[in-house]
C-alpha positions in Angstrom: -3.8 -22.6 12.0 -3.3 -21.3 15.3 0.3 -22.3 15.3 0.8 -20.3 12.1 -0.5 -17.3 13.5 2.1 -17.6 16.6 4.8 -18.2 14.7 3.8 -15.5 12.0 3.4 -13.1 15.2 6.7 -14.0 16.6 8.4 -13.1 13.2 6.9 -10.2 12.4 7.3 -8.7 16.0 11.1 -9.7 16.6 11.9 -9.1 12.6 10.6 -5.4 13.0 12.6 -4.8 16.0 15.7 -3.1 14.2 15.7 0.5 13.6 17.6 1.0 10.8 14.8 0.0 8.3 12.5 3.3 6.5 9.3 2.8 8.1 11.1 2.3 11.3 13.1 5.3 10.5 9.8 7.5 9.7 7.8 6.1 12.8 11.1 6.9 15.2 10.8 10.1 13.8 7.4 11.0 13.7 6.8 9.7 17.3 9.7 12.0 18.4 8.1 14.9 16.4 4.9 14.2 19.0 3.1 13.2 15.9 1.8 9.8 17.2 -1.4 9.5 14.7 0.8 9.8 11.7 3.5 7.4 13.1 0.8 4.5 13.6 -0.8 5.4 10.4 3.1 4.8 8.5 3.3 1.9 10.7 0.3 0.4 9.7 0.7 0.8 5.9 3.8 -0.7 6.3 2.5 -3.8 8.3 0.0 -4.2 5.7 2.5 -4.7 2.6 5.1 -6.5 4.6 2.4 -9.0 5.5 1.7 -9.4 1.8 5.4 -10.0 1.2 5.0 -12.7 3.9 2.5 -14.3 2.4 3.8 -14.4 -1.5 7.0 -15.5 0.4 5.3 -18.2 1.9 3.5 -19.5 -1.2 6.8 -20.1 -2.7 7.7 -16.9 -5.0 11.4 -17.8 -3.8 11.4 -20.1 -6.9 11.0 -16.9 -9.2 14.8 -15.9 -7.5 16.1 -19.7 -8.3 15.1 -19.7 -11.7 16.1 -15.7 -12.6 19.1 -15.3 -10.6 19.6 -12.3 -11.8 16.7 -10.9 -10.1 18.4 -11.1 -6.6 21.3 -8.4 -7.3 18.5 -6.2 -8.9 16.2 -6.3 -6.0 19.0 -5.7 -3.4 19.9 -2.5 -5.8 16.2 -1.2 -5.4 16.3 -1.9 -1.7 19.6 0.1 -1.2 18.5 2.9 -3.3 15.6 3.2 -1.3 17.2 3.2 1.9 19.7 5.9 0.3 17.0 8.2 -0.5 15.2 8.0 2.7 18.7 8.3 5.0 19.4 11.8 2.9 15.8 13.3 3.7 16.4 12.3 7.5 19.9 14.1 6.9 18.2 17.3 5.7 15.5 17.4 8.6 14.3 20.5 9.7 12.3 20.8 12.8 9.1 22.6 12.1 7.1 24.1 14.8 3.4 22.7 15.3 0.9 24.1 13.4 -2.9 23.4 13.9 -4.6 22.4 10.7 -8.6 22.1 10.0 -10.0 19.1 10.6 -10.2 18.2 6.7 -6.3 19.0 6.3 -5.5 16.4 9.2 -7.5 13.5 7.8 -6.1 13.9 4.4 -2.6 13.5 5.9 -3.2 11.1 8.1 -4.7 9.1 4.7 -1.4 10.1 2.9 0.4 8.8 6.1 -1.0 5.3 5.6 -0.4 5.4 1.6 2.9 6.4 2.3 3.9 3.4 5.1 2.4 1.0 2.5 4.2 2.3 -0.4 7.5 2.9 1.1 7.5 -1.1 2.1 5.6 -2.3 -1.0 8.4 -0.9 -3.1 11.0 -2.9 -1.3 11.5 -6.0 -3.0 14.5 -7.0 -0.7 11.6 -8.0 1.7 10.9 -10.9 -0.7 14.5 -12.3 -0.1 14.4 -11.6 3.5 10.9 -13.4 4.6 12.1 -16.2 2.1 15.4 -16.7 3.8 13.3 -16.7 7.3 10.9 -19.1 6.4 13.7 -21.3 4.8 15.5 -21.4 8.3 12.2 -22.0 9.9 11.3 -25.1 7.8 15.0 -26.2 8.2 14.5 -26.6 12.0 11.7 -29.3 11.4 9.4 -27.8 14.2 6.7 -26.2 11.5 5.9 -27.6 8.3 5.1 -24.9 5.6 1.7 -26.0 4.4 0.2 -23.6 1.8 -3.1 -24.0 3.6 -1.4 -21.9 6.6 0.1 -19.1 4.3 -2.9 -16.7 5.1 -3.1 -17.6 9.1 1.0 -17.2 8.9 0.8 -13.4 7.1 -2.4 -12.2 9.6 0.2 -13.2 12.5 3.1 -11.3 10.7 0.8 -8.3 10.5 -0.3 -8.7 13.8 3.4 -8.9 15.2 4.7 -5.8 13.0 1.7 -3.8 14.5 2.3 -4.9 18.1 6.2 -3.9 17.7 5.7 -0.5 16.8 2.7 0.3 19.2 4.9 -0.8 21.6 7.7 1.3 20.5 5.5 4.6 20.4 4.6 3.6 23.8 8.4 3.5 25.0 8.7 7.0 22.9 5.9 8.2 24.2 7.5 7.5 27.9 10.9 8.8 27.5 10.9 11.5 24.9 10.0 14.2 27.4 13.3 13.4 28.9 15.1 14.6 25.6 15.7 18.3 24.4 14.3 19.0 21.0 18.1 19.3 19.8 18.9 16.0 21.2 16.1 14.1 18.8 16.7 16.2 15.8 20.4 15.1 16.3 19.3 11.6 16.9 17.1 11.7 13.6 20.0 13.2 11.7 22.2 10.4 12.8 19.8 7.7 12.1 19.6 9.2 8.7 23.2 9.1 8.2 23.1 5.5 9.3 20.8 4.6 7.0 22.0 6.3 4.3 25.1 4.9 4.8 24.0 1.1 5.0 22.2 1.8 1.5 25.1 2.9 0.0 27.2 -0.4 1.1 24.5 -2.6 0.4 23.9 -1.1 -3.3 27.8 -1.3 -4.0 28.0 -4.7 -2.9 24.8 -5.7 -5.2 26.4 -3.4 -8.2 30.0 -5.3 -7.7 28.4 -8.8 -7.5 26.1 -8.0 -10.5 29.3 -7.2 -12.3 31.3 -10.6 -11.3 28.4 -12.5 -11.9 
């Protein structure tokens, strides 16, 4: 069981490093905008949802894709649309001056951040494909047996790995953001939004073309 937790932790930590995903974009944006509490809640919500996908993939949800191959292009289109929409939102990012809000409003905002992080990840079904591919590669090495009894420990490890990575990322942002001007920060957010939107559009076009060919 411990091996499953450790393997899940490594997969979750390393798999979260690319900053092109929607959750990573939001966490970076909030962190660079000096809103660490909301950034942590978005990361936590996303981590819980992704750990759920890892659990489902481990239990063999990939069989659905094998029996119904048309589901695969549809999931890619949905994920591409999500990335495109969020990229456009980040492209239109406008800095707002910090405002002190009542404690009750801040609490509600934190709850919305947690729910938002969860929902953004939960409605991205391409993660099923990603985790299925990762687990297939892991199984192919022969170093780890995909025993169903290890599914929950693996998912717990994934959750811990994702959370640990985002804590590390926010610590780095906190350390180095003072060296960046506000203009540079907002420019960086817009550039990353453009890359996210372009990536979403590219994946979406490829998925539609694959659907037509099929």
